[in-house]
One Martini backbone bead per residue (centre of mass of N, CA, C, O) as a GRO file, in nm:
protein
  112
    1ASN     BB    1  -2.151  -2.575   1.270
    2THR     BB    2  -2.125  -2.245   1.126
    3LEU     BB    3  -2.208  -1.931   1.130
    4THR     BB    4  -2.176  -1.697   0.830
    5SER     BB    5  -2.467  -1.549   0.830
    6LEU     BB    6  -2.613  -1.212   0.905
    7ASP     BB    7  -2.943  -1.052   0.949
    8VAL     BB    8  -3.009  -0.720   1.127
    9SER     BB    9  -3.189  -0.553   0.980
   10PHE     BB   10  -3.422  -0.338   1.106
   11ASN     BB   11  -3.358  -0.330   1.462
   12LYS     BB   12  -3.253  -0.089   1.636
   13LEU     BB   13  -2.958  -0.116   1.771
   14GLY     BB   14  -2.749   0.080   1.763
   15ASP     BB   15  -2.460   0.140   1.920
   16ALA     BB   16  -2.479  -0.083   2.141
   17GLY     BB   17  -2.550  -0.322   1.956
   18VAL     BB   18  -2.296  -0.310   1.778
   19ALA     BB   19  -2.086  -0.325   2.010
   20THR     BB   20  -2.186  -0.619   2.083
   21LEU     BB   21  -2.200  -0.780   1.811
   22LEU     BB   22  -1.927  -0.766   1.648
   23PRO     BB   23  -1.728  -0.916   1.848
   24ALA     BB   24  -1.916  -1.193   1.823
   25CYS     BB   25  -1.849  -1.224   1.487
   26VAL     BB   26  -1.585  -1.418   1.421
   27HIS     BB   27  -1.724  -1.632   1.187
   28LEU     BB   28  -1.818  -1.436   0.995
   29THR     BB   29  -1.862  -1.332   0.639
   30LYS     BB   30  -2.164  -1.207   0.680
   31LEU     BB   31  -2.298  -0.868   0.752
   32LEU     BB   32  -2.622  -0.726   0.823
   33VAL     BB   33  -2.673  -0.360   0.940
   34ALA     BB   34  -2.906  -0.213   0.825
   35VAL     BB   35  -3.095   0.015   0.951
   36ASN     BB   36  -2.994   0.094   1.297
   37ASP     BB   37  -2.919   0.368   1.427
   38VAL     BB   38  -2.616   0.435   1.364
   39GLY     BB   39  -2.341   0.598   1.480
   40HIS     BB   40  -2.032   0.696   1.564
   41ASP     BB   41  -1.997   0.495   1.801
   42GLY     BB   42  -2.062   0.244   1.626
   43ALA     BB   43  -1.836   0.287   1.420
   44ALA     BB   44  -1.605   0.266   1.625
   45ALA     BB   45  -1.674  -0.022   1.717
   46ALA     BB   46  -1.650  -0.149   1.438
   47ALA     BB   47  -1.357  -0.075   1.387
   48ARG     BB   48  -1.237  -0.236   1.620
   49ALA     BB   49  -1.349  -0.515   1.529
   50LEU     BB   50  -1.223  -0.521   1.232
   51GLU     BB   51  -0.920  -0.541   1.313
   52HIS     BB   52  -0.975  -0.856   1.434
   53ASN     BB   53  -1.173  -0.944   1.202
   54THR     BB   54  -1.086  -1.175   0.932
   55SER     BB   55  -1.357  -1.328   0.826
   56LEU     BB   56  -1.487  -1.082   0.729
   57ARG     BB   57  -1.616  -0.980   0.388
   58LYS     BB   58  -1.914  -0.859   0.460
   59LEU     BB   59  -2.045  -0.517   0.513
   60ASP     BB   60  -2.373  -0.390   0.591
   61MET     BB   61  -2.431  -0.026   0.684
   62HIS     BB   62  -2.655   0.113   0.560
   63ASP     BB   63  -2.824   0.378   0.680
   64ASN     BB   64  -2.640   0.515   0.949
   65PHE     BB   65  -2.430   0.738   0.853
   66THR     BB   66  -2.181   0.950   0.829
   67LEU     BB   67  -1.902   1.041   0.680
   68HIS     BB   68  -1.722   1.028   0.935
   69SER     BB   69  -1.797   0.732   1.002
   70TYR     BB   70  -1.684   0.610   0.743
   71LEU     BB   71  -1.393   0.697   0.792
   72THR     BB   72  -1.353   0.526   1.042
   73LEU     BB   73  -1.397   0.254   0.900
   74THR     BB   74  -1.188   0.286   0.669
   75ASP     BB   75  -0.942   0.309   0.849
   76ALA     BB   76  -0.965   0.018   0.955
   77LEU     BB   77  -0.932  -0.119   0.677
   78ARG     BB   78  -0.642  -0.025   0.623
   79ARG     BB   79  -0.533  -0.201   0.883
   80ARG     BB   80  -0.634  -0.450   0.765
   81SER     BB   81  -0.548  -0.783   0.655
   82ALA     BB   82  -0.838  -0.818   0.541
   83PRO     BB   83  -1.078  -0.820   0.327
   84LEU     BB   84  -1.358  -0.575   0.265
   85ASP     BB   85  -1.700  -0.531   0.202
   86LEU     BB   86  -1.829  -0.200   0.208
   87ALA     BB   87  -2.120  -0.047   0.229
   88LEU     BB   88  -2.189   0.291   0.052
   89TYR     BB   89  -2.484   0.357  -0.098
   90ASP     BB   90  -2.590   0.612   0.092
   91LEU     BB   91  -2.399   0.776  -0.033
   92SER     BB   92  -2.279   0.984  -0.217
   93LYS     BB   93  -2.087   0.953  -0.482
   94GLY     BB   94  -1.864   1.149  -0.384
   95ASP     BB   95  -1.826   1.034  -0.097
   96ALA     BB   96  -1.754   0.744  -0.176
   97GLU     BB   97  -1.506   0.819  -0.345
   98PHE     BB   98  -1.353   0.960  -0.118
   99VAL     BB   99  -1.327   0.719   0.074
  100ARG     BB  100  -1.179   0.530  -0.123
  101ALA     BB  101  -0.938   0.717  -0.182
  102CYS     BB  102  -0.837   0.737   0.109
  103ALA     BB  103  -0.785   0.436   0.147
  104ARG     BB  104  -0.577   0.404  -0.082
  105ALA     BB  105  -0.383   0.650   0.023
  106GLY     BB  106  -0.377   0.681   0.344
  107THR     BB  107  -0.558   0.976   0.429
  108LEU     BB  108  -0.773   0.978   0.666
  109ASP     BB  109  -0.653   1.160   0.885
  110ASP     BB  110  -0.673   1.421   0.702
  111ALA     BB  111  -0.991   1.397   0.624
  112ALA     BB  112  -1.139   1.391   0.923
   0.00000   0.00000   0.00000
């Protein structure tokens, strides 16, 4: 049996914790990492891991990032071969719509 879902929300993982955790979660389909004091470096580490992890289908990292960090993650999703549901609900409605529109249009490099 393989672990497919993990919730490590509210654990103060920070950038280093996320950078260590995400590459090790190759068999997970659902990962909840909400409210963990993750900044841009953690978002960049998550983006690198997401490009190679095709089994993950849901990633909840709400209440961690700035808009620029979300753009970094969403840019990785655009290059990813497998779909992923990324929780964005801590952003303002306008920011979340902007990130999704950039991802659809493939213009994140210009937006960031």
